N, C-alpha and C positions, 0 to 999 in steps of 0.2 A: 553626441549627434542625435538629434531627434529623428526617430524612424517612424514612417507610416506605411501605408499600403500602396503607395504610388511608385513610379519609376523616377529616379533622380540620379544625375551624374553617371549614367550608364549602368547603375546597379538595380537589379530587380529586387524589390522589397516586399516580402510577405504577400505573395499572390498565389491563390489556389493551393494552399498547403494541405497535404494529407498526412495522416499519422498511421504508421505501421507499429502495432503493439506486439512486442516479443515476450510479454510476461509468461505465456504458457511454456515457451522454450527456455527462457533464461531463468525462470523460477526453478525449473528442474536442473539447471546447471549450477544452481546454488547448492553447496554441500549439504547433504542430509535431506534434500527435498525430492519427493517423487509424487507427482500429481496423478491421481487415478482418473479414469474417464469421467466419473460423476463430478469430480472437482473441476476438471477442465471445462466441462459443460457449464457449470455454474459461473466460473470466471468469464468464459467466452460470452455468455448471455449478458453479464454485467457490462463487459466492454462494449458489446454491440448496442445495448440500451443507452450507453453513454455517448455513442456516436463515433467510435473509433472506425477509421476507414478500412484498415486491413488488420487482420489478426493472424500472426504467425503461430500456428497451433502446435508446432513441434517438428521434430525431424523424423520423417517416415522410415528411414533406414535403421533407426535405433532398435526397435523390437516389434514383435507382433502386437503386444499390448499397446505400444505407442501408436501404431497404425490404427488400431481399433479406436483409440481415443480421438485421433485426428479425423478419422472418418465420421465419427459421431458429431464432432463440431461442424464438419463440412456439410453434414446432412441435417443440421438443426434448424434450418430455415432462417438463418441470420441475414441481416442486410449487408454486413461487412464481407469484404473479399477474404477468403480463407486461404492461407499460404502455408507451405511446408519448406523447411530449411533443407537444402541439398548441397552436397559437394559436387565438383565437376566430374561426376561419375554417372554414366547412364543408368546403372542399376538403382541409384538414388532417385532418379527421375521416375523410373518404373514403379518404385515403391510409393512415391508421391501420387502417381496416377491411380494406384489402387485405392487411395484414400479419398478420391473425388474432390481434391482441392481445386481452387480456381487458379492458383499461381504458385510459383516456387521462388524462393530466395536462393539463388544459385551463387555459391561463394567460391571464388578462385583466389588462391594465394598470390599476392602480387609483389611482396618484398623479396629480395634475394634471400634473406634469412629464412623465410617460410618456404620458398621454392626449393632451396637446396636441402634444408634439414627436414622438412615435413614430407615432401613428395619426391625428393631426390631427382628432380628434372631440371631443365633449363628454361629460360624465358620463352624461347620459340615454341617449345612443347606445350607450355601452359597456355599461350595464345591460341594454339591450334585446338587443344582440347576444350578450352572454354567456349570457343566459337562452335565447335562440333556439338557439344552438349546443349548449348543454347538453341541451335538449329533443331536438334532432336526434340527438345521440349516444345518448341513452337510447332513443329510438325504434328505433335500429339495434342495440340489445342490448349497449351498452358500459357498463361501470362508469365513472363520471365523478368525478374529483377536481377541483373548481373552485378554481383558485389565483389569489390576488391578487398580482400582480407589483408590487414596490416598495411593499408594504403598510405598511412602517415609516415611509414618508413620506406616506401617504394620510390623508385626512380619516376619522376613525374611524366617523362616522355613515354616510358614503357606503360605506365598506368593509362595514359590517353590512348595508346595503341591498342591495348586489350579492350578498352571501352569501345573504341571505334570498330574493332572486329565484332564485338558483341552486338552493336547496333546493326551492322551489316548482316549479321546472322538472325536478326529479328528481335533482339532484346527490347522490351517495352520501357524498362527503367534501369538506371544504373545506381550503384551505391558506393559511397566512400566510407570505409570502416576505419575508425581510429581504435584499433583492436586492443591496444594496451594504454590508451588514454594519454598520449604524448603531445597532443595538440594544445595550443594556447589560442585564445580568441583572435589575436592579430593575424597569426598564421592561417587560421581557419578561414578568415575573411579573404585573404589573398588566394588561397586554394580554390574556394568556391566561386569567387569572381571569375577566375580563369576557367574552371570547369563548366560553369553554367553558361558562359558565353561561347565556348568552343565545342561543346558536345551537342549531338543531335537528338538527345533523349533526356528526359527529366532526371536530375541527380538527387539522390537521397543522402542523408547523413546518419551515421551509426556511431555513437560515441560511448566509450567506456569511461568510468569515473575514477580511475586510479589516482589521479591528482586532484579530485574534487572539481573538475572543470567540465564535466559532461554537459550540464545544462547550459553553461556559458558558451561552450563551443557549438552546441546545437543551435542556439539562438543566433550566434554569429553566422553560421552556415545558412540558415534560413534567410537572414537579412541580406546575404550576399548572393542569393539566387537558388538555393536548394528548394526543391518542391515537396520534399517529404522528410519527416523525422522519424527515426526508429526510437521508441521509448518503451519503458516498462512501468507498471504500477509500483509505487514505493521505491523505484530505482533498483528493483531486483536484477540480479545477474551475477555472473561469475566474478570472483575476486571482489572488487569494490562496487560492482554493479554497473548499470547502464544509466543513460539519461532518464530522469524521472518524468513520467507523463505529467504528474500534477504540477511540477515545477515549470516545465516547458509550456504547458497550456496556460497556466496562470500568469507567467511572465508575458506571454503574447497577449492574453486577454486584458490584464490589469495594467501592465506597464507600457505596452505598445499599442493598446486599444485595437487589437486585431481580433475580429470575430472568427474563432477557430471552428465553430460549428459543433463543438463538444458541449454536452450538457453538463456544465460546470457544477451544478447543484448536486450531481451524483458522484463527484470526485471522492469525497470522504467516505461515503458508503462503499464505493468500490474498493477503496484502500483497505477498509476494515474486512471486507469479504476476502480479499487476497491474503491479508495477514493471517486471518483465521484458517483459511484452507491450506496455506503453505506451512503454517506453524512458525512463521518468521515474524517476530514482533517488530513493530515500527519504533525506532528510537524516539524517546520523548522529545528531543530537540530537533527532530526532522522537520524541515520546512513544510508548512501548510497542513500536513496530516499528522504530525507528531502530537503526542498528548499535551505538550506544553505550548503548542503554537498559539493558542488563543486562551491561555490560562494565566491568571494574574494573582499575585499574592501581595507584593509590596504596597503599603498603604498609599504612597504618593501616586502610584500608577492607578490604583482603583479610584482615588479621588479625581484624577484626571479623566478617567473613563466616565464617571458619573456626569461630568461637565460636557464631555464630547468624546465619543468612542474613538474618534480618529487620533486622539492624543497618543495612544499607545497601541494602536492596531493599524496596520497598513491597508486593511480591507475588512469588510464585514465578513465574519465567519459563516454567516448564512449563505453567502455567495457560493461556497463549496459544500454546503449541506452540513455545516458544523454549528455548534453553539458555544458561546463564550462561557468560561468557567472561572469562578473565583475560589481560590483555595486559601486556607487559613493556616497560620503558623506564627513564628516569632516576628516575621516581618509585616504581619497584617496590621492594618490601621483601623480606626473606627469606621471609616467609610466602607471597608470590606465587611465589617460586622453588620452595619446597617443594611447594606445591599443583600447580604446572605439572609438576614432575618426577614427582609421584605420578600425575598423569593420563597421563604418558608411560610409566608402568610402570618408572621408573628409581629406583634407590636411591643416595643419596650420603651420606657421612659429613659431619661438621661442617666439616672442612677443605675437602672437595670442594664442598660447598654454598657456602662462602664464596668460593671461586675462581670458581664459576659466577656468583654474585651480583656480584662485582667486574667480570667481563667484560661482563655485561649492563649494569651502570651505565656502564661506559666507552663502550659503543655508544650508550647513551641520551644521554650528555654530548656526543657528537659529532653529535647531532641525528638519529640513525638510528632508524627504527621497527623494533623487534625483533620479527620474525615468529616463528611457531611453528617453522618450519624453521630459523631462525637459532638459537633456543634449543636445538633438538635437536642441531644441529651443535656448539654450544658444550659442551653436556652430554656428548656422546659423546667429544669431544676430551679434556675434563677427566677423564672416567671411563675413558679409554683403551679406548673401545668403537668398533669399526668395523663398520658394517653396510652390506653391498653394496646399492646401490639396486636395487629390483625392476624398475624401468623405466629403461632407458638410451637416450639418443638417439645413433643412429649417424650419421644424416645427414638433411637436409631440403632440398627445392627448392621455390621459389615462383615462380609466373608471375603478373604483375599489370600493369595498364596501363589507359589510358582507354577502350580498346576490347576489353578482355579481362576475363572473369569471373575474379576472383582465385582461383587454384587452388594448392594445396600438396600435395606428396607427402612422406611421412616414412618413415624406416626406423628402427624401434625394436627394442630387445632387451627383451622383456617376459618376466620370469621365465625367462631363458636361452632364449627362443624368438624367432627373428627374425620381425618382422611389418612388412609394407609396407602403407601405407594412404594414400589420397588424400582431400582435402576441399576444399570451396569455401566462400566466405564473402563478407561485405560488403567486406572488405579483406584484405590479405595476413596481418595478424595473426589475424583471425577465421578465415581459411582454414586456417592452420597449426594453430591450437588445435583446430578441428573435426577435422582429420586426426589429431591426437594422441589426442583423445577417442575417435575411432573405432578407433584401434589398440589402446587399452587396454580396450575395451569388454568383453573376455572376463573381466577381473578387476575392472573398475570401471565398469560401464556407466551407472550413474546418478550420476556425478560432475557437479555443477552449478557453473558459474562464476558466483558471486554478485556479485562486484565486481572491477573492473579499474581501476587508477590508474597514471598515468605522471607522473613528475617529472623535469625536467631538472636534473641536479646541477651541470653546468658549462654555459657558454654556447657559442654558435657552432653551425655546421651539423654539427660532429663532436662534439657535446655528449655527455657521459656521461649516460645516462638510467637511472633506477631504475623498474622496474615492480613494483607490488605487487598481488597477487591474493588474493581470498578464495574458497575452494572449499568445497563441502559435499557430504556423502554420508551418507544415512540419519540426518540431524540433526546429524552431527558437522561442525564448521566448522574449517577450517585456513587460516591466512594464510602466505604465502610471498612471496619477492621475488627479483628478478634485476637485475643492473646491468651494462650493456654500452653501447658506443657505437652498437650496432645495436639499434634498438627491437624488431625482430622476434626477434632472438636473446635479448634481455633478457626478452621475453614468454615465449618457449619455456622459458627457464631457470626463471622464476618458476612456470609451470604444472607443469613437471616436478618441481620441488622439492615443490610442494604435493601433487601426485598421489602421489609416493612416500611422503610422510608419511601421507596418508589411507589408502593401501593397507596400509601397515605397521601402522597402528592396528588394522586388522581382525585 
């Protein structure tokens, strides 16, 4: 069925949709992640710049530090409504009020399983408490979104009753939570058709991704009349995560032609910010923002791209702030080589191109990942070009231990100028890379280390290791590698190769 922004057959379709982003809370509910105040502020500002309607900044009852973080976000002068997660407990509301938030996401258990096992009460008690706390929050000037936890396993009539009580008590919005991801799109459509037509307040959808259906269920709910979607950057969240902001937004924008009001060109940048600050890498095959989403290797694909980008891309990567990337390996074709050489500003005749092609194939057959720096070295050898590296490593020293902050000092030759720089880090590799970045800041101050991978090529404590890095500067992405028995030296080699390539591109 084609869906647009109008009303048809009694179904409200994509009209005045808002987005509540729960990245700041659900990122912290991901095991091993704890966002500091400074990190929360950076993420909140990125979300606000992108145009997110509501930012759920955390749960104020969690700790004093969490309250400090939420208050900082609330007082940061953002355009978004700032929200705090609350249980149906008045003390949770009091803590939220201390944080100067605009609204609360007030969550009441609504399935019998949650009512009996979590709070050990009955349905009538939950209805009464939810209404009382809603009224209490409204009396204190808060916007209230009353949410039914585990709503997909609740008795529909009880769910409607608790929603009706909430509206009578002053709730501004209602939310249906598929807490363990049990909905399917067909059932979601039925539920939200019913709720959106029978409730006297806007209904939101909050989907978890346990079966990989969070985005599909969210879109189905919005098509059936939901007015708000709860989403997270990169699909962060407990267990398998939540509905992904980038997937929901781009499905609406690109597939259904609905203008969400979100600045889609900032999606990839925000994804990278969240990934770096949470320490949670994005899977390479993640839709839209994964490393491979707009990356091509197979020769037949690249040949098609050269004729028309739409042959193997559903949309332009620039639409979400990305760039297309061509990688080389055993599946590369001559089209890939020609395109890569063109991007490097190199010209080769047919015989030279064939030789470069054969050398790339040989590396791919050996199981090696051919980086941008590798291709440049091959091409310059075949074309008999020698380019002096702009940045040379003279020496480096590292101090590390269980009672010492890892510290590194480096001496580089940067464009024929000797520079000495020191740096600290979470470990010796981090320290030396920070020192190198500081040393080259005069000519490449905004180089970002996007990815870092280590693979042992041989076994044993003296194993040969290969380090692969992905660096970026001003939207240009470069891959490079280094292989040594010393992991620190391999890391330095990879970073230096990549930096030289990035600086030379300029």
